[in-house]
C-alpha positions as CSV (number, residue, x, y, z in Angstrom):
1,M,94.3,-50.9,-67.6
2,E,93.2,-53.2,-64.8
3,V,92.8,-51.9,-61.3
4,I,91.8,-53.3,-57.9
5,L,89.2,-51.2,-56.2
6,I,89.8,-50.2,-52.6
7,Q,86.3,-48.8,-52.0
8,D,83.0,-49.1,-53.7
9,V,82.8,-46.9,-56.8
10,D,79.4,-46.1,-58.3
11,N,78.8,-47.5,-61.8
12,L,82.1,-49.3,-61.6
13,G,82.3,-52.0,-58.9
14,A,82.6,-53.0,-55.3
15,A,85.6,-53.0,-53.0
16,N,88.3,-55.7,-53.6
17,E,87.0,-56.2,-57.2
18,L,89.3,-56.3,-60.2
19,V,88.0,-54.1,-63.0
20,K,89.2,-52.9,-66.4
21,V,89.1,-49.1,-66.9
22,R,90.8,-46.6,-69.3
23,N,94.3,-45.6,-68.5
24,G,93.5,-41.9,-67.9
25,Y,90.6,-42.6,-65.6
26,A,92.8,-44.9,-63.5
27,R,95.9,-42.6,-63.4
28,N,94.1,-39.2,-63.1
29,Y,91.1,-40.1,-60.8
30,L,91.0,-43.6,-59.2
31,I,94.6,-43.9,-58.0
32,P,95.1,-40.3,-56.8
33,Q,91.7,-40.4,-54.9
34,K,92.8,-43.7,-53.3
35,L,89.9,-45.5,-54.7
36,A,92.0,-48.1,-56.5
37,L,95.4,-49.7,-56.9
38,E,97.1,-50.8,-60.0
39,A,96.6,-54.5,-60.6
40,N,100.3,-55.5,-60.6
41,P,101.3,-59.0,-59.4
42,S,102.1,-57.8,-55.9
43,N,98.8,-56.0,-55.4
44,R,96.9,-59.0,-56.9
45,K,98.5,-61.3,-54.4
46,Q,97.5,-59.0,-51.5
47,Q,94.0,-58.8,-52.8
48,E,93.7,-62.6,-53.0
49,E,95.0,-62.9,-49.4
50,K,92.4,-60.3,-48.2
51,T,89.7,-62.3,-50.0
52,K,90.8,-65.5,-48.3
53,Q,90.8,-63.9,-44.9
54,L,87.4,-62.3,-45.5
55,Q,85.9,-65.7,-46.5
56,K,87.3,-67.3,-43.4
57,K,85.9,-64.5,-41.3
58,E,82.5,-64.9,-42.9
59,A,82.5,-68.7,-42.4
60,K,83.3,-68.2,-38.7
61,M,80.5,-65.7,-38.3
62,L,78.1,-68.0,-40.1
63,A,79.0,-70.8,-37.8
64,E,78.4,-68.6,-34.8
65,L,75.1,-67.4,-36.3
66,N,74.0,-71.0,-36.7
67,L,74.7,-71.7,-33.0
68,V,72.6,-68.7,-32.0
69,I,69.7,-69.8,-34.3
70,A,69.9,-73.4,-32.8
71,K,69.9,-72.0,-29.3
72,L,66.9,-69.7,-30.0
73,K,64.9,-72.7,-31.5
74,E,65.6,-75.0,-28.5
75,A,62.7,-74.0,-26.3
76,P,60.0,-71.2,-26.6
77,L,60.7,-68.0,-24.7
78,K,58.4,-67.1,-21.9
79,I,57.2,-63.5,-21.6
80,G,55.3,-62.3,-18.6
81,A,52.5,-59.8,-19.0
82,K,49.8,-58.3,-16.8
83,T,46.5,-59.7,-17.7
84,G,42.8,-59.3,-16.9
85,T,40.5,-62.0,-15.7
86,S,39.6,-63.0,-19.3
87,G,43.2,-63.6,-20.3
88,K,43.6,-60.4,-22.3
89,I,46.8,-58.5,-21.8
90,F,46.9,-54.8,-20.7
91,G,48.6,-53.4,-23.8
92,S,50.5,-55.7,-26.1
93,V,53.8,-57.6,-26.4
94,T,56.3,-55.7,-28.5
95,S,59.7,-56.5,-30.1
96,L,61.3,-54.6,-27.2
97,Q,59.9,-57.1,-24.6
98,L,60.9,-60.0,-26.9
99,T,64.5,-58.6,-27.1
100,R,64.7,-58.4,-23.3
101,A,63.4,-62.0,-23.0
102,I,66.0,-63.3,-25.4
103,R,68.7,-61.4,-23.5
104,E,67.6,-62.7,-20.1
105,Q,66.7,-66.3,-21.1
106,K,69.1,-67.2,-23.9
107,G,72.0,-64.8,-23.2
108,Y,72.1,-63.1,-26.7
109,D,71.7,-59.4,-27.4
110,I,69.6,-59.0,-30.6
111,D,68.6,-55.6,-31.9
112,R,64.8,-55.1,-31.6
113,K,64.7,-53.7,-35.2
114,K,65.6,-57.1,-36.5
115,I,62.6,-58.7,-34.8
116,H,59.2,-58.8,-36.6
117,I,56.1,-60.1,-34.7
118,S,53.6,-61.4,-37.3
119,D,50.4,-61.0,-35.3
120,E,49.3,-58.5,-32.6
121,V,49.9,-60.1,-29.3
122,K,47.0,-59.1,-27.1
123,E,46.1,-62.4,-25.3
124,V,47.9,-65.1,-23.4
125,G,49.1,-67.9,-25.7
126,T,51.9,-69.0,-28.0
127,Y,53.0,-66.8,-30.9
128,K,55.8,-66.7,-33.5
129,A,58.2,-63.9,-34.4
130,S,60.8,-63.8,-37.2
131,I,64.4,-62.5,-36.7
132,D,66.3,-61.3,-39.7
133,F,70.1,-61.4,-39.2
134,G,70.9,-60.0,-42.6
135,N,72.6,-61.6,-45.6
136,G,69.5,-63.9,-46.1
137,N,69.8,-65.4,-42.7
138,S,66.6,-65.4,-40.7
139,T,64.8,-67.7,-38.2
140,E,61.4,-68.1,-36.6
141,V,61.2,-68.0,-32.8
142,E,58.3,-69.2,-30.7
143,F,57.4,-67.3,-27.6
144,E,54.7,-67.9,-25.0
145,V,52.9,-65.1,-23.3
146,V,52.0,-66.0,-19.7
147,G,50.0,-64.0,-17.2
148,E,51.7,-62.5,-14.2
């Protein structure tokens, strides 16, 4: 029997996937637990429509993400830090400060957990950080640390 999964089921498949299972497993477990629907023509048509809508939504989100990436790469961010006479920073620049700079200078709110700074930032200068947006989408952002 073919069924359309409503939710992810371990060792069987992901949501909105068409799978073939034994009749008893479908009738006695998957369908009563609301984990799957019978794959009749009506349900298949609904599943295809959901898939089309999901693809449109993902394409729209990807376009917005590309705009954000382009905006972040336009110009380097400037982060102010208190420095000593030799150009060393008191403390270091963290992803939290980088998140605040992106919010203030570019207007985008990015979770600090998605930002990874490659080197320790303890001096005035230009550095790079990577931002991982998920689904294989990531970008490199330049930022400049200036003394206040």
